[in-house]
N, C-alpha and C positions, 0 to 999 in steps of 0.2 A: 821361855822368851814369852811370857802371859802377856807384858805389855804392849807388844807388836804385832801379836798374830799370826805367830809362826806354826808350820805345820812339820814334824818330823817324818820321814817315810823310813818306814821300818825295814824294808828289804834293804836300803842300801847305806842307811844310815845319816843321807844326806838332809839338811836342814833346808826344806822348802817353804817359801811363803804363802801364806792366801791372799788372794788377791781381792782386797776389799776395796781398793780406792782408786782413780781415774789420773791420768795426766803423768806427772814425772816419777811420781811413786810405782804407777804401775810399770814404767818403762824399766827400772831397777828390779821390779819383782819378776818381769817376765826374763831378765837378765840372768837372773839366780833360777829360775826354773828352767830356763835351757840350758845351764851349766848343769842342773841336777840330772837333766835327761844324756848330756852327754857323758857324765859320769857312771850311769848304769850302762853305756854302752861300752865300757872300757872292759878290758879282760880282768876276770874276777881275781885274779892272782895280783895284777897291778892295782887294782882297789885296795886289796888287803896290804899291800906293802904301803902304799900312799897313806892307809886309814892307820898303818904302825907309827909311823914317822911324824903323823902330826897328832897323835894319841895322847901325848904328854909334852910339856914345855921341855922342849931342849933346842940344840945347834940346828939339827936335824929338822924340826918341826919350820923354825924361821927359814933355812934355805928351801923348803918344799914349797912353802908360801910365796917365798920370793920368785920361784919359778912357775908356779899355776896358784894363781888365788883360789880356784874354785875347791882345793882341800881345805878352805878354813871352813865349807861346810860340815865336814866330816871332824873335823879337830876336835879337841878335847874342850872341856870347860877353861881349864886353864891357857889354854893357847888362844881360846878366844876371846879371854879376858886381859891377854897380853899386848899390851900397846905396842911393841916393836912388831909382834907378829900380826895383828891387825893391820897396822900400817903398811907393811912387805905387801900384805893382797891388796890392800885400800889404794895403792900406787897403780895397780893395774884395772882395776874395775871398783867404783863407787859402790856400785852394789855390795862387796866385800862388806864394807862397813854397815850398811843397814839391812841389809839380810843375814850376816852371819856374826857379827860382833855382840858383845853384852851391851846391855844396855848403859852401863857405867863409860862405856867407850863411845857409846853411839851418839851421845851428845856434848861429848867433850870437845872442847874449843879448838885444840892442837888437832886431833882427829878429825874432824871438821874441815879446818884448813887441808889437810891431808887428802880428803876425799875429793875438795874444791880443784885440787892440781892433779887428780889422776887421769892417767891417760884416756879414761873411758868413762863416761856418766859424769862428769865433775858440775855440767852446767845444770842437773836434775838435783841437786844436793840441796840447796835450800828450798827447792818447791816441796822435795820429799819431806824434809823436816816439817814443813808446815803442815803436812800430811798426818804426818804421824804424831805430832804433839798438841795437835787439838788445840786444848785449853791451857796447856803449860806454856804460859806467855813470858815467862820470867826470863827463862832460856832463849827465847827468840829476841826478846829486847836485849840482852845483852849483845847478842851477836849483830844485832841491826845496828848498836854503838861503836861495834868493834871497827875502827879504820881497816886495818891491816885484813881482816878477814872479807869485810864488805868490798874491798879495792881489787883481791884476789878472785870472788864472785863475780863481781863487774866485770874483769876481764874476760872471766870463763865466757858469761852469758849474760847481757847488758840487760836483760828482764830482771834479773837478781836485784836490779837498784830498786825496783819494788818494796822492797824489804829493809831497805836503810832507813835509818832514821832521816828527818828532814836537813838536818846538820850536814850528814854526809851527801845527803844528794845535793847540797851546793856545795859540796868540794869539787873544784875544777878538774884535777887529778883523776877523781872517779868517777866524774861525767863523762871525761873525754875516755876512758878506758870503757866504760859502758857502751858509748854510742858507735866506739871503734869494733865492739865485738856485735853489737846490734843496731840498727838504726831505729827500729822500734823504743830502745831505750828513751829517745825525745820524750815522749808521753810521760816519764817519770822525772823530766826534769823540773825544774822552777821556770817561769817565765821568761825571766832575763838570759837564762842559758839558751833556751829555744830560739831568742831572738840572736845567737851569737853565732856568725857565720862561720868560724873554725869548727864550732862543733856540729852545726847542721852539715857542714861539708864533709866532714869525719862521718859522720852518720851514713849520709849519701853513698861513700866510698866504702864502708863496710859490706860483712858478707851477707847480714842481713839485710832485707832490701823494705824499703817503705810501700806498701801497698798504698791502692788509692782510699783505702779505708783511713790510711793514716794523715790525710791530708788535714782533719782537724788537730792534729798537734804537731804537724809540719808547718813553722811560719812561712810559707813561700809568699806572701803577699810583700814581705818584707825584705825579699829578694828577686824580684819579679823584673829587676834589670842588670842584675848580676847575672854574667853569662856562665862562668865558672861552674855557680849552684846549680843553674837550669840545667846547662848541658849535663853534667853529673847526675841530676835528677832524673833526666828523659833517659839516660843509657841504663836506668832500673828497669829489668823487666817489666815488672807490676805495677810501674810509676807512671800513671797518666795525668795530662794536664792540657788544656785547651791553650791556645795562641790568646784567646781572650784575656787572660791574666798576667801576660808580659808586658812588657814596656814596649812603646813605639819601636825602638832599636832593634829589639829583639826580633818582634813580630815579622820583620825583615831581613832577618840573618838565615840564610839558606841552609846552616846545619841545624839550627833550631827549629826551623820550619820542616825539616825533613825528620828529625826525630820526632817530634810531635805526630806528623803525619802517619809514622809509624807505630805510632802507641794508641791513637785514636783519629782514623782515618775520617770518618765521617763528621765528625764535631770540628775537626783541622780545615778541612775543604773550603768551609763556609768563609773561613777567615785569611786564605792565602793571598797576599798582595798580587795584582795581576803582573807585575814584573816578574815573581818568582814562580808562575806556570811557566814561563818560558825556559825553568831549567829544565835539563831532561829526567834528572833523576826523580824531581818531585813530580814529574807530569806521569812519569811510567809508573811510579808508586802510586800515584792516586788513581790511574786509570786500573790499575790490577787490583787496587782494593774494591773499588766498585766504578766500572765505567759511567752507571748512569748519574750518580752523584757527581761525578769530577765532570760530566758535561752540564750539569746544574749551575756549576761554580767556574768554571774555567772560562777565560777570554775565546771568542773565537780563533782558529788559526789559519792566518792570510798567507799568501803567497811567500812573504817573508821569512814566513815559519816550516817551510818546506822541510828541510834537514831535521827538523825535530819533528815532522809528523811520519815521514817515511818511515822510521824504527817503530813504530807503534803496529804498522801493518806486520807484524812479525807475531801478533797474537791476536786470537778473537777478539777479546775485549778490546784492543787497539784498534781494529778496525771498526768494531761497533760505535766507539768513542768519534773517531773521523767522520763516520756517517753523520754525528751529530752536530758536531763542532767546525767542522772543515767549511771554508766560505766558498762559494762559487769559484770565487776567482783562485783560489786554491788548487780545486779539482777541476780547473780549467788548464793547469801547468801539465803539459805532456809527460813530465818524468813522471809526477806525482800522479796522473790518472792512469799511466801504463803502468804503475805499482800497484795501485788499488785494484786495477781490471786483471791482474793476475795473481793476486794474492789468494792464497790457498785456503785462509781465512774467512771469503767471501763467498759465500754458496749459491746468492743469487744475487740479480741486481732488479732493483725496484726504482719506481719513479723518483724517488730520494736520491737515486744514482745518474738522474739525468744528465748532470753536466759532465760529470767522468764519460757516460758514455757516448755525448755526442763527440767531446773530446778525441776519445780514443778511436772512435772510427772515422774521424777526419784526420787520424794519423797515417802513417804509412806501417803500423804495426801490423804483421802477418798474422798474429793472432786476434786481432780484434774481433773479427765477425764469426770465426769458430766458437770461442767464447761467449760472445752473444748470443748466441743460437743455444750454447748448453745451459746458460743462468740467467739470462732476462727474462721477467717475468711478462704476462700477458699485459700488465697494466705498465709497463715499463716499453713495451713493441707499440702497444696505443697510441703512444707520443708521437705527434706530426715530425717535429722536429728531431727526434730519435731516429725516424722511419725514413726519412730524408736523409740525414747522416749516413744510417745505412747502407742505403741502396747507391749512395754517390762512392761508398767504399769502392778502393780501386780492387779489392781482393772480395767483395762481395758474390757470391753466386746468385743464379737467379732463383728470385720466391719462390716458394713451394707453398704445398697448403700446410707444413707445418709454421710457417709465417704468416699465417693468415691475419693475424692482429696488425703487422706490419702492412699489409695490403689494404686493410679496412682503415687505417689510419691515415694512408695516402688519399684514399677516395673519399673518406669522411671531410675532406678540408675543403674549401671552395677554392684553393692555390691551383693555378692551371699546373705549376709544377709537379704537383703529386699524381695527378694523371696521367703526366708524362712521362715520369718515372715507371709508374705503374706498367704503360705499355711497353718501356724500356726493360724492365726488370721482372716480370711476372711470368710464369707458365700458361702453357695453355688450360693448364688444369683448373684454373681458378676461372675460366669462362663456364665451366660447370658447374660452379659451386653458387647455390642459390644466392646466399647473402653478399659475396664478394660481384657475382655479376650483376646483382640490382643495383650495388653502390656505383657501380662503374657507368651503367647505363644511366642513373640518375644525375651524375657528376654535371652540372653545369659546361665544363669545359671538354666532354667526351663525346661530343658532337650529336647529331639528330638521327645519325644512322649507328650509334654504337649499338644498338640490337642486333645488328648484322655481326657483331663481332661474338655473340653469344654461343653457345653451342647447343645444335638443334633439338636435343630434349626441352633444353631450359625456353628457347623460343618458341618450342610448339606447346608449352605450360601456359594455360589461360593464367593460371593464379599469379605467375611470374609477369607476364605482360600487363595483368592490371596493376602490378605493384609500380611497374617503372613509368607506365604513361600516366598515371594519375600526377606523377612529378612533371613528365615531358611528355607532351601530347603528341608530338611529331616522330617522336619513335615508334607511332602507330603503322610507319611507311615501311618499317622492316619485319612487321608482325606476319605470319602466314595468313593466307585468303580467308582462310576460316573464321580467324581472329578477328581480320579487317571487316567481316560483315555479321559481328558477333555486336548486340545493340548494348550489351553491358559492358563491353571493352570500349567502344566508341564513346558510349557515352560518357567513361571516364575520361577517354583521351580529349573530349570537349571541354572538360569540365576543368581540364590543366591550359589547353590551348584550344581556342575556338578554330584556329587555322587548320587542326589537324583533321578537321571533316574531310579534305580533298583528298584524305589517305583512305577514306572507308569504300568500303563497297558502293558501286553503284546503287545498289538496292538503299543502301541506309543512307547515300547521299539525297536519294528523292524524298527521304522522310526528314530533309533539314529543320522545318517547322517545327516538327513535333519534338526532334531530336532537341534543338534549341531551348524549346520552353521545359523539355525534361531537366535540362542541364542551367535550368536558370539563365539562362542568354535571350530571352525574349527580346529585352528592351533592346541589346544590342542588335539581335536581328532586324528589329522594326528600323531602327536607324540607319542600318546597312541597304534596306532595302529602300528607304526615302531618299536616299543619297542618289543611289542607281537611277530614279524616276527623274531626278532633278537634273543628271546628265544627261538624257534622253531628250 
């Protein structure tokens, strides 16, 4: 076998190929090598019996090769040179011809046809021939012009069409056989065939798939309005195409859009018509693929889309998408807000969920306040409208320090309702908290005697009293005697309200002129004295 580079294994007598090439030939050689290893594993007696049967040309040799093609590797020269014996083995596996037959048969036209039709390896035959022959172009040229051979080869492996001559590539029957076997055979067809709908459709239906790399040879532009071709193309696992390349009618076709979305979601989302975003299967797939990108292109979901929005809460991505695209009107819907509130995929409520929070807290939902206390962020609790809704909830318990943010949001507003709700809903522990008690005292609707409600520890605390009288000087009236006699405290109260001097100690009231001067109230004090004199 000097021409083909085969090696004889001395121990078994099996002929094993030397692997020197890649691709189809490598696969055939690998099959022969595997057969040699299997042969070695057989019982020694069985090997000897088989070797005896195929040692010389006989009916026994033909029967043995019909049963087991691997026996051709240990057959005698006459057997490996006999057409019927080699054909019997080749019908089972093409490598029997290329790895074990004599050269006179290996390039025989009828034997090549037999190999093409073999049960295994037929698709690699012509590729292996090109590897083997190298410069022997005459044999290949004859095969390339042989219609029967090329028709058989194309039916086995459409890519074999590349070895056919130009005239046979233009043969419609051969072209149909090739694309039916492998869609990539379109690359080897003449231009007028690549624009033929029947051929393209047949290629798309074949087992061989058109990959994105094949778009250069796939004339999709000619079929951008043909629904059958487009749908079949999109059903291929590795075939991707954007909506931009399709006709206006197909860009509004729900099935086409869905198939396109499944292949290239990010590219497709930017081109989905607004009406089709209202299709549940399209919206769900887009959100599942990338909820952030989907939110960038999907139109807002309003009250009319409640039934479309509710199922989205069954996933984390869907809940996140609703936060981004649900309108305030939708989240004001009690059914929608309650479903969002009890969604297991929403782990915390932020200020973005304000509308839903106000809606749920204003409903009769028993779980509204417990869920709120568990999941609401400080940012959401610090919103005045949310705090009011919470306190007005029929199931809301008394506010504790755990809900300090709610208390502060009520008191940091100038609304009288805020301080009224605080008085109604807050626990006494708030009056021992510096920040909350100070906010209560400073509130313009808490009254001038608000300091009396504060715990003794804070009321005796000079820093606390200073903090509140700077805002409301008349709070001085409820301060302890020692602080009403404190020059610094009284001065801060005067700066806020000059009438607060009447609540200072008698000692400091006698220093009225000096205190007013220190507080920057000299002019006002002088005008007051002048008015008194005029009255007298």
